[in-house]
Each structure stands twice: as structure tokens, then as C-alpha cells.
C-alpha positions in Angstrom: -10.3 1.1 19.8 -12.0 -0.8 16.9 -12.1 2.3 14.8 -8.3 2.8 15.4 -7.6 -0.8 14.3 -9.7 -0.3 11.2 -7.9 2.9 10.4 -4.4 1.3 10.8 -5.4 -1.6 8.6 -6.8 0.8 6.0 -3.6 2.9 5.9 -1.6 -0.3 5.6 -3.7 -1.6 2.7 -3.6 1.8 0.9 0.2 1.9 1.4 0.9 -1.1 -0.7 -0.3 0.5 -4.0 1.5 3.7 -2.9 4.8 1.9 -2.8 4.2 0.3 -6.2 3.1 3.6 -7.7 6.1 5.5 -6.4 8.7 2.9 -7.4 7.3 2.8 -11.0 6.9 6.5 -11.4 10.3 7.2 -9.9 11.9 4.8 -12.4 9.9 6.3 -15.3 10.7 9.9 -14.3 14.4 9.3 -13.7 14.5 8.0 -17.3 13.0 11.4 -18.3 9.7 9.7 -19.4 6.2 10.8 -18.3 3.1 9.0 -17.2 0.2 9.4 -19.6 -2.6 11.6 -18.2 -5.1 8.7 -18.5 -3.1 6.9 -15.9 -1.7 9.8 -13.9 -5.0 11.5 -13.1 -6.5 8.5 -11.2 -3.1 8.1 -9.4 -3.1 11.8 -8.4 -6.6 11.4 -6.9 -5.7 8.1 -5.1 -2.6 9.8 -3.6 -4.7 12.7 -2.3 -7.1 10.2 -0.7 -4.2 8.3 0.8 -2.8 11.4 2.5 -6.2 12.4 3.8 -6.6 8.9 5.5 -3.0 9.0 6.7 -3.5 12.5 8.2 -6.6 11.2 10.1 -4.5 8.3 11.4 -1.6 10.5 12.5 -4.0 12.9 14.3 -5.8 10.1 16.1 -2.5 8.4 17.0 -0.9 11.6 18.5 2.3 11.1 16.7 5.0 13.8 16.9 4.8 17.2 15.2 7.4 16.2 12.5 5.3 13.3 11.2 2.1 15.4 11.4 3.9 18.3 9.5 5.3 16.1 6.8 2.0 14.3 6.3 0.1 17.6 6.1 2.7 18.9 3.6 2.3 15.9 1.4 -1.5 16.3 1.6 -1.4 19.9 0.5 1.1 19.0 -2.3 -1.1 16.2 -3.5 -4.5 17.8 -3.3 -3.1 21.0 -4.9 -1.3 18.9 -7.5 -4.4 16.8 -8.3 -6.4 20.0 -8.8 -3.7 21.5 -11.1 -3.5 18.1 -12.9 -7.3 18.0 -13.5 -7.1 21.5 -15.0 -4.1 20.7 -17.2 -1.9 23.3 -15.4 1.0 21.0 -14.9 1.6 20.0 -18.5 4.2 22.7 -19.1 6.5 21.1 -16.5 6.8 17.9 -18.6 8.3 19.9 -21.5 11.7 20.1 -19.8 13.5 16.9 -19.3 15.4 18.1 -16.2 12.0 18.9 -14.6 11.0 15.3 -15.2 14.2 14.0 -13.6 13.8 16.3 -10.6 10.3 14.9 -10.2 11.8 11.4 -10.1 14.0 12.5 -7.2 10.9 13.9 -5.4 9.1 10.6 -6.0 12.1 8.7 -4.4 12.0 11.0 -1.4 8.2 10.4 -1.1 8.7 6.7 -1.4 11.2 6.8 1.5 8.6 8.6 3.6 5.8 6.1 2.7 8.1 3.2 3.6 8.9 4.8 6.9 5.2 5.2 7.6 4.6 1.6 6.8 7.4 0.6 9.2 5.7 2.7 11.9 2.4 1.0 11.3 3.9 -2.6 11.3 6.2 -2.1 14.3 
């Protein structure tokens, strides 16, 4: 039981920066601006770690398949994206302004998911 409480608190603590990150990046992206690599790379790694911890929590808590599936999907997206970001393979996407704006919409959708997860944890 103590491990579960620690994990819940850890996810809650890690969620606070996730909300801030996604609000800021969504606003930046919707204005067709990009986050500098020096800032974006540590964020990408942080997000991957967040989704690993969140997946562990969801698995231990026996939440429904929908939450498990969405969490696993975001984990794959973020780990794969971080890998591609580290290798510089995503830079071509930022050359097109519409891609940046679409990314902003994705960030808003992810922000909604993160807020929903936080609400589940606080309930």
C-alpha cells in the first residue's frame, strides 16, 4: 500500500510540470513558433519518463483498458519522439508552419488527457 501511495504522489508531482510544459508549448506552437532544441530535448526526455511512471501507476491501479491504451500510446509516441529528437530526425517537420500549428493542436489534446489523469488521481 505504501508503494502505491508513493507512486500516486510521484505521478501528481510529475504532472504539475507536464501541465505547464503543455500549456506553454501549445501556445507557442499555435503561434507557429518552435521551441529551441536546447529546451525541447530535456522536455522530450522528461515527458518520456512521465509516461513510464504513469503507465506503471495505471497498471498497478487496474484502470480500464481505455486509460491503459491511451497511456501506452502516449508512451510510445514520446519515447519514439525523444529518440528521433535526439537524432535530429524531426527537424524537417518544423520547416512547415502548418505542421507546427497541427503540433499545437496535438499538445492541447495531450494537455486535456494530462488534466483528466490529474483529476483521477485527486478524486
